[in-house]
BALOBA-1460 file (C-alpha; in Angstrom, 3 decimals):
// residues 181
<rec num="1" residu="x" x="91.981" y="-40.134" z="82.942"/>
<rec num="2" residu="x" x="95.763" y="-41.159" z="84.081"/>
<rec num="3" residu="x" x="96.292" y="-42.736" z="87.365"/>
<rec num="4" residu="x" x="98.294" y="-39.761" z="88.523"/>
<rec num="5" residu="x" x="95.556" y="-37.272" z="87.514"/>
<rec num="6" residu="x" x="92.990" y="-39.892" z="89.465"/>
<rec num="7" residu="x" x="94.919" y="-39.646" z="92.463"/>
<rec num="8" residu="x" x="95.344" y="-35.793" z="92.418"/>
<rec num="9" residu="x" x="91.714" y="-35.336" z="91.810"/>
<rec num="10" residu="x" x="90.795" y="-37.892" z="94.924"/>
<rec num="11" residu="x" x="93.429" y="-35.990" z="97.055"/>
<rec num="12" residu="x" x="91.992" y="-32.669" z="96.002"/>
<rec num="13" residu="x" x="88.240" y="-33.984" z="96.782"/>
<rec num="14" residu="x" x="89.142" y="-35.434" z="100.187"/>
<rec num="15" residu="x" x="91.014" y="-32.255" z="101.160"/>
<rec num="16" residu="x" x="88.018" y="-30.104" z="100.535"/>
<rec num="17" residu="x" x="85.623" y="-32.622" z="102.203"/>
<rec num="18" residu="x" x="87.887" y="-32.494" z="105.325"/>
<rec num="19" residu="x" x="87.720" y="-28.858" z="105.487"/>
<rec num="20" residu="x" x="83.926" y="-28.730" z="104.853"/>
<rec num="21" residu="x" x="83.238" y="-31.298" z="107.750"/>
<rec num="22" residu="x" x="84.762" y="-28.459" z="110.002"/>
<rec num="23" residu="x" x="81.779" y="-26.138" z="108.980"/>
<rec num="24" residu="x" x="79.216" y="-28.555" z="110.158"/>
<rec num="25" residu="x" x="78.402" y="-27.513" z="113.601"/>
<rec num="26" residu="x" x="77.184" y="-30.976" z="114.866"/>
<rec num="27" residu="x" x="80.502" y="-32.259" z="113.725"/>
<rec num="28" residu="x" x="82.531" y="-30.146" z="116.034"/>
<rec num="29" residu="x" x="81.728" y="-30.475" z="119.690"/>
<rec num="30" residu="x" x="83.734" y="-30.858" z="122.982"/>
<rec num="31" residu="x" x="83.967" y="-34.542" z="124.139"/>
<rec num="32" residu="x" x="85.166" y="-33.755" z="127.667"/>
<rec num="33" residu="x" x="83.556" y="-31.277" z="130.149"/>
<rec num="34" residu="x" x="86.785" y="-30.709" z="131.780"/>
<rec num="35" residu="x" x="88.457" y="-29.625" z="128.580"/>
<rec num="36" residu="x" x="85.908" y="-27.776" z="126.457"/>
<rec num="37" residu="x" x="88.653" y="-26.319" z="124.331"/>
<rec num="38" residu="x" x="89.299" y="-29.984" z="122.905"/>
<rec num="39" residu="x" x="86.736" y="-30.453" z="120.160"/>
<rec num="40" residu="x" x="85.817" y="-33.479" z="118.239"/>
<rec num="41" residu="x" x="85.796" y="-33.001" z="114.697"/>
<rec num="42" residu="x" x="85.251" y="-35.363" z="111.798"/>
<rec num="43" residu="x" x="88.190" y="-33.814" z="109.662"/>
<rec num="44" residu="x" x="90.054" y="-37.198" z="110.025"/>
<rec num="45" residu="x" x="87.548" y="-39.251" z="108.327"/>
<rec num="46" residu="x" x="87.858" y="-37.993" z="104.697"/>
<rec num="47" residu="x" x="91.880" y="-37.819" z="105.400"/>
<rec num="48" residu="x" x="91.573" y="-41.325" z="106.565"/>
<rec num="49" residu="x" x="89.738" y="-42.550" z="103.529"/>
<rec num="50" residu="x" x="92.423" y="-40.865" z="101.475"/>
<rec num="51" residu="x" x="95.169" y="-42.518" z="103.208"/>
<rec num="52" residu="x" x="93.459" y="-46.149" z="103.065"/>
<rec num="53" residu="x" x="92.912" y="-45.454" z="99.226"/>
<rec num="54" residu="x" x="96.088" y="-43.699" z="98.188"/>
<rec num="55" residu="x" x="98.485" y="-44.684" z="100.831"/>
<rec num="56" residu="x" x="100.225" y="-43.209" z="104.026"/>
<rec num="57" residu="x" x="102.045" y="-40.281" z="101.951"/>
<rec num="58" residu="x" x="98.755" y="-39.293" z="100.629"/>
<rec num="59" residu="x" x="97.148" y="-39.170" z="104.153"/>
<rec num="60" residu="x" x="99.857" y="-36.937" z="105.355"/>
<rec num="61" residu="x" x="99.703" y="-34.628" z="102.437"/>
<rec num="62" residu="x" x="95.828" y="-34.092" z="102.950"/>
<rec num="63" residu="x" x="96.489" y="-33.691" z="106.702"/>
<rec num="64" residu="x" x="99.018" y="-30.774" z="106.039"/>
<rec num="65" residu="x" x="96.883" y="-29.186" z="103.622"/>
<rec num="66" residu="x" x="93.706" y="-29.430" z="105.248"/>
<rec num="67" residu="x" x="95.369" y="-28.462" z="108.641"/>
<rec num="68" residu="x" x="96.920" y="-25.113" z="107.014"/>
<rec num="69" residu="x" x="93.344" y="-24.335" z="105.710"/>
<rec num="70" residu="x" x="91.636" y="-25.106" z="108.985"/>
<rec num="71" residu="x" x="94.172" y="-23.206" z="110.851"/>
<rec num="72" residu="x" x="93.727" y="-19.803" z="108.551"/>
<rec num="73" residu="x" x="90.063" y="-20.206" z="108.279"/>
<rec num="74" residu="x" x="87.727" y="-22.031" z="110.637"/>
<rec num="75" residu="x" x="89.934" y="-22.542" z="113.765"/>
<rec num="76" residu="x" x="91.830" y="-19.334" z="113.328"/>
<rec num="77" residu="x" x="91.986" y="-18.565" z="116.985"/>
<rec num="78" residu="x" x="94.435" y="-21.491" z="117.646"/>
<rec num="79" residu="x" x="96.508" y="-20.368" z="114.943"/>
<rec num="80" residu="x" x="100.013" y="-22.109" z="114.186"/>
<rec num="81" residu="x" x="99.712" y="-24.209" z="117.569"/>
<rec num="82" residu="x" x="96.687" y="-25.584" z="116.238"/>
<rec num="83" residu="x" x="98.078" y="-26.275" z="112.875"/>
<rec num="84" residu="x" x="100.959" y="-27.964" z="114.373"/>
<rec num="85" residu="x" x="99.192" y="-30.280" z="116.824"/>
<rec num="86" residu="x" x="96.514" y="-31.345" z="114.158"/>
<rec num="87" residu="x" x="99.417" y="-32.217" z="111.710"/>
<rec num="88" residu="x" x="101.183" y="-34.446" z="114.385"/>
<rec num="89" residu="x" x="98.039" y="-36.017" z="115.725"/>
<rec num="90" residu="x" x="96.306" y="-36.800" z="112.509"/>
<rec num="91" residu="x" x="99.643" y="-37.866" z="110.463"/>
<rec num="92" residu="x" x="100.265" y="-40.323" z="113.354"/>
<rec num="93" residu="x" x="96.767" y="-41.553" z="113.066"/>
<rec num="94" residu="x" x="96.410" y="-41.995" z="109.125"/>
<rec num="95" residu="x" x="100.119" y="-42.989" z="108.582"/>
<rec num="96" residu="x" x="100.055" y="-46.087" z="110.942"/>
<rec num="97" residu="x" x="96.632" y="-46.922" z="110.119"/>
<rec num="98" residu="x" x="97.387" y="-46.795" z="106.292"/>
<rec num="99" residu="x" x="100.791" y="-48.540" z="106.635"/>
<rec num="100" residu="x" x="99.104" y="-51.565" z="108.472"/>
<rec num="101" residu="x" x="96.238" y="-51.645" z="106.489"/>
<rec num="102" residu="x" x="98.415" y="-51.560" z="102.920"/>
<rec num="103" residu="x" x="100.312" y="-54.491" z="104.547"/>
<rec num="104" residu="x" x="97.180" y="-56.522" z="104.998"/>
<rec num="105" residu="x" x="94.294" y="-55.515" z="102.898"/>
<rec num="106" residu="x" x="91.845" y="-57.721" z="104.511"/>
<rec num="107" residu="x" x="88.656" y="-55.132" z="104.825"/>
<rec num="108" residu="x" x="87.383" y="-56.734" z="107.994"/>
<rec num="109" residu="x" x="89.890" y="-57.801" z="110.244"/>
<rec num="110" residu="x" x="93.078" y="-55.951" z="108.807"/>
<rec num="111" residu="x" x="91.172" y="-52.523" z="108.674"/>
<rec num="112" residu="x" x="89.971" y="-53.136" z="112.217"/>
<rec num="113" residu="x" x="93.539" y="-53.929" z="113.442"/>
<rec num="114" residu="x" x="94.856" y="-50.972" z="111.319"/>
<rec num="115" residu="x" x="92.413" y="-48.472" z="112.902"/>
<rec num="116" residu="x" x="93.079" y="-49.763" z="116.324"/>
<rec num="117" residu="x" x="96.671" y="-49.452" z="115.917"/>
<rec num="118" residu="x" x="96.270" y="-45.850" z="114.403"/>
<rec num="119" residu="x" x="94.094" y="-44.656" z="117.369"/>
<rec num="120" residu="x" x="96.589" y="-45.711" z="119.903"/>
<rec num="121" residu="x" x="99.310" y="-44.119" z="117.832"/>
<rec num="122" residu="x" x="97.517" y="-40.784" z="117.936"/>
<rec num="123" residu="x" x="96.949" y="-41.036" z="121.672"/>
<rec num="124" residu="x" x="100.474" y="-41.972" z="122.179"/>
<rec num="125" residu="x" x="102.251" y="-39.376" z="120.113"/>
<rec num="126" residu="x" x="100.126" y="-36.527" z="121.602"/>
<rec num="127" residu="x" x="101.463" y="-37.193" z="124.983"/>
<rec num="128" residu="x" x="105.203" y="-35.706" z="124.065"/>
<rec num="129" residu="x" x="103.430" y="-33.419" z="121.610"/>
<rec num="130" residu="x" x="101.431" y="-31.754" z="124.372"/>
<rec num="131" residu="x" x="104.552" y="-31.785" z="126.696"/>
<rec num="132" residu="x" x="106.357" y="-29.885" z="123.980"/>
<rec num="133" residu="x" x="104.100" y="-27.937" z="121.984"/>
<rec num="134" residu="x" x="101.602" y="-26.843" z="124.484"/>
<rec num="135" residu="x" x="103.924" y="-25.168" z="127.169"/>
<rec num="136" residu="x" x="105.627" y="-23.352" z="123.974"/>
<rec num="137" residu="x" x="102.747" y="-21.893" z="122.290"/>
<rec num="138" residu="x" x="100.221" y="-21.509" z="125.279"/>
<rec num="139" residu="x" x="102.695" y="-20.347" z="127.963"/>
<rec num="140" residu="x" x="101.769" y="-23.080" z="130.127"/>
<rec num="141" residu="x" x="103.902" y="-24.694" z="132.708"/>
<rec num="142" residu="x" x="105.111" y="-28.320" z="131.748"/>
<rec num="143" residu="x" x="103.545" y="-29.444" z="135.125"/>
<rec num="144" residu="x" x="100.001" y="-28.164" z="134.137"/>
<rec num="145" residu="x" x="100.332" y="-30.319" z="130.957"/>
<rec num="146" residu="x" x="101.613" y="-33.256" z="132.846"/>
<rec num="147" residu="x" x="98.514" y="-33.147" z="135.147"/>
<rec num="148" residu="x" x="96.337" y="-33.101" z="132.078"/>
<rec num="149" residu="x" x="97.679" y="-36.349" z="130.415"/>
<rec num="150" residu="x" x="95.736" y="-39.044" z="131.902"/>
<rec num="151" residu="x" x="92.512" y="-37.352" z="132.773"/>
<rec num="152" residu="x" x="92.161" y="-35.331" z="129.478"/>
<rec num="153" residu="x" x="94.881" y="-35.605" z="126.742"/>
<rec num="154" residu="x" x="94.869" y="-39.282" z="126.341"/>
<rec num="155" residu="x" x="91.052" y="-40.049" z="126.837"/>
<rec num="156" residu="x" x="90.106" y="-37.298" z="124.285"/>
<rec num="157" residu="x" x="92.613" y="-38.452" z="121.678"/>
<rec num="158" residu="x" x="91.478" y="-42.164" z="122.218"/>
<rec num="159" residu="x" x="87.795" y="-40.926" z="121.884"/>
<rec num="160" residu="x" x="88.370" y="-38.606" z="118.880"/>
<rec num="161" residu="x" x="90.321" y="-41.177" z="116.980"/>
<rec num="162" residu="x" x="88.010" y="-44.041" z="118.096"/>
<rec num="163" residu="x" x="84.952" y="-42.171" z="116.940"/>
<rec num="164" residu="x" x="86.530" y="-41.368" z="113.414"/>
<rec num="165" residu="x" x="87.575" y="-45.250" z="113.186"/>
<rec num="166" residu="x" x="84.171" y="-46.212" z="113.635"/>
<rec num="167" residu="x" x="82.908" y="-44.141" z="111.107"/>
<rec num="168" residu="x" x="85.746" y="-45.014" z="108.455"/>
<rec num="169" residu="x" x="85.281" y="-48.641" z="109.260"/>
<rec num="170" residu="x" x="81.646" y="-48.379" z="108.240"/>
<rec num="171" residu="x" x="82.117" y="-46.176" z="105.279"/>
<rec num="172" residu="x" x="85.246" y="-47.307" z="103.689"/>
<rec num="173" residu="x" x="84.301" y="-50.603" z="102.087"/>
<rec num="174" residu="x" x="81.334" y="-48.636" z="100.241"/>
<rec num="175" residu="x" x="83.802" y="-45.944" z="99.371"/>
<rec num="176" residu="x" x="86.538" y="-48.190" z="98.118"/>
<rec num="177" residu="x" x="84.212" y="-49.737" z="95.667"/>
<rec num="178" residu="x" x="82.826" y="-46.584" z="94.459"/>
<rec num="179" residu="x" x="86.445" y="-45.190" z="93.966"/>
<rec num="180" residu="x" x="87.465" y="-48.465" z="92.285"/>
<rec num="181" residu="x" x="90.638" y="-48.617" z="93.812"/>
C-alpha cells in the first residue's frame, strides 16, 4: 500500500469513527445545566488522532467532512449553524495541537503542551465565532451572547476540549504504535 493510499484509508476510517461516536448516547451529553443545548461529544477524539498522525491539514479535512455528515444526519436540527460552529471550534483545536506537536514530537511533554494549547485555542476562537455566528443564525441579540461568554461559552469549550484532550493523551501513544506512523 502506498503512503498516499495509507493516509487516505486512515483519513476515511477516522472520519467514519468520528461520526459513529455521535451515535453513542453516553458520548453525547450536556455539560452545563445552564446550557443543555451545548452537548459534549467525543467526535473530536478521532479527528485529533488523525491530525496528530497525519498533520494539521488532515485534521481540518476530517473535521470538515465529519461536520457536514453530522450536520445533515445526527445533528440535523442545528443545520448549517452547527456545521459552521463545529468546523470553527474543532479546526482551531486540532490544527493548533497538531502544529505544535509536529514541531516537538515528544509524546509525553510535547503532546501535553500541544493539547493544552489546542484546548485554549478552541475556547478563544469560539468567543468571536459565537459573537458573529450565533446572532446571525439564531436571531439572538449580540448582548445575549455576550452575557453567555464567561459563564457558559468559555467553560463549555474548555470542558469539551479538555475532556477530549485527556482521552487523546491516553490513547494516542498506543494508536501511533498500531498505525506505525
